[in-house]
NUTOR-239289 format. One record per residue (C-alpha): x, z, y. Coordinates in pm, whole numbers, plus 32768, in hexadecimal, padded with zeros to 4 digits. Example, Ala and Ser with C-alpha at 12.3 -4.5 7.8 and 13.67 -1.06 7.14 Angstrom:
84CE830C7E3E 855782CA7F96 
END
This chain:
800080008000 80717FBC8162 80B48100821C 7FFC815E835A 813B812B8422 816E7FD0838C 80087F7183E2 80347FEC8547 81737F1E8564 80C27DED84D5 7FB07DFD85DD 80AB7E2D86F9 81687CFF8679 80347C208659 7FA87C7E87AF 80EA7C3A886E 80E97AD488FA 820F79FB8895 81E778828871 830677A787F7 842E77C088E1 839B78F78988 83B679ED8865 84727AFC8924 835B7BFF8939 82F27C0687C8 84617BEE8766 84A67D308825 83847DD9876E 84157D628621 85777DD9866E 84FB7F2D86E2 844A7F5D8595 85767EDF84D0 86537FDE8581 858E80FA84E0 862680B3838B 870F7F848383 88737F3983F2 89167E2E84C9 87E67DE485A1 88307CB48677 87AC7B7F8724 88457A28874F 883A791E885D 872B785587AE 863B797E87B2 865F79F9864C 86647B6D8603 871E7BF284D2 87397D3C8417 88037D9782E2 87E37E7A81B3 892F7E998100 89407E9B7F87 8A547F377EB7 8B4C7E2F7F2A 8B5E7D6D7DE5 8A427C747E16 8A067B3C7EE8 89557B258037 87DF7AD88035 872A7A5F816C 85B77AAF819B 852279DC82B1 83CC79E68356 8396793984A1 831E7A0E85C1 829F78FE86AC 8136789086D1 80947759875E 8045776088D0 803176918A0C 811D76458B2D 80CB75F88C98 811074918CFF 806274838E54 7FAF75588F57 7ECA74989042 7E7574D691B1 7D4F75B8915A 7E1B768A9069 7D9375F88F26 7E9876048E11 7ED774E58D1D 7F8775178BD3 800E74728A9B 802C750B8940 814D75CD88AB 8122757F873B 7FFF74E18682 7EAD75198728 7D54749886E0 7CE3747B884E 7B7E74D787E8 7BFE7635879F 7C6E765D8909 7B1F760D89A8 7A8F773E8A63 7BA9782789F6 7C53792D8ACB 7DC878F28AFE 7EDC79EF8B41 800679588BF7 815B79FF8BF3 819979F88D6B 82E37A5C8E0B 82417B8B8EB1 81637BE68D89 80497B598CB9 7F447A7C8D5F 7DF17A458CBB 7D20790B8CE6 7C07784C8C3F 7C0476EC8BB1 7B19760E8C79 7A5774DA8C0E 793474158C9D 77EA74BF8C35 7721740D8B29 75FC73EA8C1E 76CE72FE8CF5 775B722A8BDB 76E370CC8B98 766170958A33 779F6FE389C4 787770FD8A51 77C071FE8980 782371498841 799771418894 7A8E724B882C 7B3B72F9894C 7CA572A38994 7D90739F8A2B 7DB272B78B55 7C3B72E88B96 7C69745F8BBD 7CF675448CC9 7D3176B98CF7 7C8377758E11 7D4378AE8E75 7C4F79088F8C 7D1F789990B7 7CB577A191C4 7DFB76FD922C 7F3E767D9194 800577729267 7F3F789791DC 7F7378179079 80E977EE90B1 8105795E910D 80A079A68FA4 8111787E8ED1 81F0774D8ED0 821F76138E04 82BE766B8CB7 821277BB8C8B 818077E58B2F 803C787F8AB7 7F6E78D88986 7E00790D893C 7DA37A6689B9 7D227B1D8885 7D6C7C5E87CA 7D957CB8865C 7C527D0585A6 7C137DC78464 7B067D45837A 7A7F7DD28231 7B3A7DB080E7 7C8F7DDE818B 7C707C9B8251 7D387C788393 7CF07B7884A5 7DE17B0685B6 7E4179D2867E 7FB279F4861C 7FA87A2784A4 805778D58485 815A794A8462 81A57A9684FE 811C7B1983B6 82537A87830D 83367B4283FE 82767C7E83A3 828E7C46822B 84077C0A822B 84427D4A82F0 83567E0F8210 840F7D8380E1 855B7DE9817D 84D17F4781BE 84797F6D804E 85C37EDA7FD9 86887FC280C0 85D880EE8026 865E808A7ECD 87697F7E7EF6 88047EAF7DE4 89457DE77DDA 88E97CE27EDE 89177CF18054 87C17C9480E2 878C7C0F8242 862F7BEF82D5 86047AF283ED 84E47AC484DD 852879598527 84D778988663 843E774586AF 83B376EE8558 8272765F85E8 8340755E86A6 8468756185B6 849073F08575 860774278540 85E2756D8481 859D7662859A 864277B68597 864377C2841A 875B76C1840C 8831779784F2 87E378D78432 8837783E82E1 898177B88365 89DD7900840B 89A279FE82F5 8A49792D81E5 8934796E80EC 894078FD7F83 87C879277F5B 86A8791C8050 853379628048 845778D4815A 830E79878196 81F778C3823C 8082788D821E 7FCC77858157 7E6877098156 7D7377EC80A5 7C87770D7FE1 7B75780D7FA2 7A8F77AC80BF 799C768880EE 7A25752B8120 7B717558806A 7BD174737F48 7C8A75387E41 7CE573FB7D84 7DB473947EB4 7E3374E17F37 7E3675C57E09 7D7C770A7DCD 7DEE781C7EBB 7D07793D7F17 7D1C7A418029 7D5E7B7E7F63 7DD67AB97E35 7F457B087E62 806E7A4A7EF1 80A178D77EB8 81E7785B7E1C 825276F77E64 82E8760E7D63 836D74BE7DCD 848273E07E46 850874CB7F52 84F2761A7EA0 85EB76A57DA6 856A76B57C3F 865277DB7C04 85C478AE7D21 846178437CD0 849078C47B6C 85237A0A7BEF 83F07A3E7CC5 82F779D87BB9 83997AB27AAF 83A17BD97B9D 82347BA87BF8 81D47BA87A8B 82A47CDE7A43 81FD7D987B65 80A17D107B12 808B7C757C6E 7F8B7B5A7C75 80077A127D07 7FAE78A47D19 808A776F7D18 80A376667E24 813B75147DCC 820474647EDD 827673087E7D 833F72D87FBC 838E73C880DA 82D0750D8113 82B675058293 83437667829B 8492770D82DE 84EB76C88172 852C755981C3 864675AE82B5 86DD76D281F5 870E761F80AA 87FA7523814D 88CD761E8210 8A43762F81D2 8A8475AC8073 891C75ED800B 8850772C7FE8 877277797EBC 862977987F77 84CA78037F18 8383780D7FD8 828A792B7FC2 814778F28082 801E79C580E9 7EC5792280BE 7E3778F3821B 7CDC78868288 7C9A77C583CC 7E04776D8419 7E6677198580 7D3277BB8611 7CEE78FD86D5 7C6C799C8595 7D5C79688476 7D117A508352 7DE77AED8241 7DD07C0E814E 7EA17D47817E 7EB47D5A8002 7F6C7C0D7FFC 80667C888100 80AB7DC08032 80D47CF87EF0 81B97BF77F93 829D7D038025 82B27DBC7ED9 82F57C7A7E18 840D7C0F7F03 84B47D657F0B 84B87D817D90 85317C1A7D67 86577C687E4B 86AC7D977D73 86C67CB57C42 87D37BDC7CE1 89377C3A7C7D 8A937BA97C9B 8A597AF17B54 89197A427BC3 894E78CB7BA7 888778117CAF 88DD76B87C28 87CD76207B4D 888B75B87A15 
END
């Protein structure tokens, strides 16, 4: 079970705004928590945060990576009346933005605004049938002039949807930033458990930056190069397929509350996958399998090609309503994923052969 202090940390982490490239605030929350039990707490120039749990000195280094950024928006223009125009940071469905409240990270503090759009009463029939584009929208921060707006914001300021974490029945948790601040939480929770009973391996947890825009590997590439890991586990979210409209024959069968998802495929290491699967079976942790014929679109893609190659696995949390203000996961799945990863790390020794032979 997740402790009360871990749950409180999780909610602080999820509620702290930090879109890709602007992860500083949640990264500070993560490092402060890591400092309560881990060693060598540090940040790098890319925006990654790292913490270490030493083993007995005989084993290899294992990197646990969960990205801490979330999707957001960035200001591109402020007009003469103070209306703010934006473009996306990361992958948005613009329909999700319509009528939302936005929290900008202004240089003098947060600034809240609302997304504006022409009312349906004033739309022509053909306009009502069209999906909104982000270029059709603006943010109203309540000012009346450009000069007034510029006292609060400037071009290049970032923002996120203004929403808070919500508890639902059956251990469900809802937040706008589950993808993938939940991964940053899980790797630190796994490190906490490993540090309480370490094995041979040196384990480094990384809250990586810029995954949502990481076309060249984001912060995970830098982290994997820097820690000289022999093995890595990326923790991200994947699509839960237990709600209406999902095709299990295309996406697999992954349920919220059904346990972590282990990926098999071209990018992931068969050796580390088997370590995880065998450990899950030994601990009676339920899990499902995701097949990835090509890349995974996660930090795993960058890490497995670092240095001379890193034996990399992907553990995912089933997530409903991805890239929306109300993503949903199960606390049970977070607990199971952290326990699975910590115990898998304990099973790695100096004699573990990461080459599939």
